[in-house]
Each structure stands twice: as structure tokens, then as C-alpha cells.
N, C-alpha and C positions, 0 to 999 in steps of 0.2 A: 395201081397208082400212077398218078401222076409227077412229071420230072419236076415240077416247081411245087410240091406236097413235100419231099423231103427238103431239109437246110435251114437254115439258121437266117430269121429274118433281121437286118441291121436297126440298132436299138431308135433310131432317130424315123424308123418307118414303124415301128412295133407297136402299137393302139394298148401292150399290157403295161407300158413303163409309164408312171405316170411323169415321172420327175427326169430329169435328165443328170448328168454328173455335176454340171456346170451348175444349177437349180442346188444341190445339195451344197455345193462349197457357198452357194449364195445366202442359203437359209443359216447355216453356219456361224457366215459375216453377221449375220444381221441378229442372229441373236445373240451373239457377241458384244453387239451394239447394244441392244435395248433390253438384252436377259427377260424378253416376256414370249411366249411362245403364242400369244393370240394375237400382237403385234405382227408378228412373224407369217402367222396364219393370215392374216388381215392380206399382208403382199401377196401370196400363193393362194388364194381362196378360189382361183376359177380352174388351177393345176391339181391341186389334191386338198387333203382333209389336216385336220389340228391333227389329228392322231398321227398319219405318217410324216408330218413335222417332227413328233416325238419320237418315232421310230428314228428317223436321222440322225436327230443330236443324241436322242440315249439308244442306240442299239440293247444294251442290256434288258430295256422295257420288251422289245419287238423279239427279243428270246425265250422271255418269260410267257409272251401270248403264242409263241409257236410249240413252244412245250407244251401248255393248255391246248393247244389245239388239236397236238398230234393224241393227245389224251382220251381228248372228247371224240375224235374219229373213229376210235376203236370202236365204237358201239354203233359206227353206220350215221352219224347223226349229220351229219354234213356231206356226203355223196345221195346225190341225184340224177339220175343215170339218164332220161331224155335232156335233163338241163345238160349234162356234160355232153352227150352227143350234137346236139345243138350249138353248143361255145365251137367246139372240132369243127364243126364243117364252118362256121362264122369263119374263125381263121384259117382254113381252107381254102375258102372264097375270097380273102385278101389275101392270101399270095397269090392263088392265081391272077387278079387283079394287077396286083402289082409287077407280077411275072408280064402280062399282056403290055401291061403301058412299060414297058420296058427298065423301068423301075431295079426291076433283080436280075441276074441274069442266071442263066443255069446251073446246077448245084453240079459241077465235075470236082473230081479228086483231082486234088495235085498236091506237089510237096510241102505247099506254101499254103496249101488249105486240105487237110486231110481228113476229112467229116465231110467233104463233099458240100457243106454250106453255102450259102447264099453270097454275094458280094455284089456291093453296088453297080448298076453302071455308070461309062462314064456320061450317059447323056443327060 
């Protein structure tokens, strides 16, 4: 295992996050102004889907979907071993690239960083 394969990528460099916390606040602010999810979705059309905006505004809808997903997953409906292997390889390759660019510094366990997670370099 490589040193850069362990730890956590900071949210601003992690491609799994579609929207930031600032975007979430902006979505809520826009919705309070216009009261229309479609209008808010048009503003964020390049970042996320209308469904993601619904989940930000109404977390209970997300919980219902997650509950349904957990039930459906029990029969193996969503797991594809080869796809999962490729996805993990892609994430590891991205971490290696960020590490080599100097955007991440090594995963050392310290008092401030007990899990040995990555932290941003000062570059």
C-alpha cells in the first residue's frame, strides 16, 4: 500500500462532492426567495441535479430514498464487483496524482490528526 492511499482527501479536492457547504447555504437562500425548486436548479445546473437540490432543501426525502436503497441493496441489486474495483482504482489514482503534485502531504498520525488523514500543503 502506498502512503498516499490512506487518509482523507480534503473536500475541495474530492470529486465525490458535487456541492460545497456554501452552495448548500446559497440553495436554501434562493429557495426562500423564489419558492421554486426548478428555478434554483437552473442556477446550479452545471453543479448538481434537481434531485440533489431537493435533498438539500428537504433532508427527509433523502432519508426515505436511503431507506429504500438499503432495502433494495439486500438482494445484491446495486453491487457490481468489477465497477466497484474500477471506481476504487480511479480514486486511488487521483490521490496519487494529488500527492505527487504536492497538494496533499503525507498521512502522519499526530495529536491534531489522529487518523493520519491528509492535509493540504501550503503550496
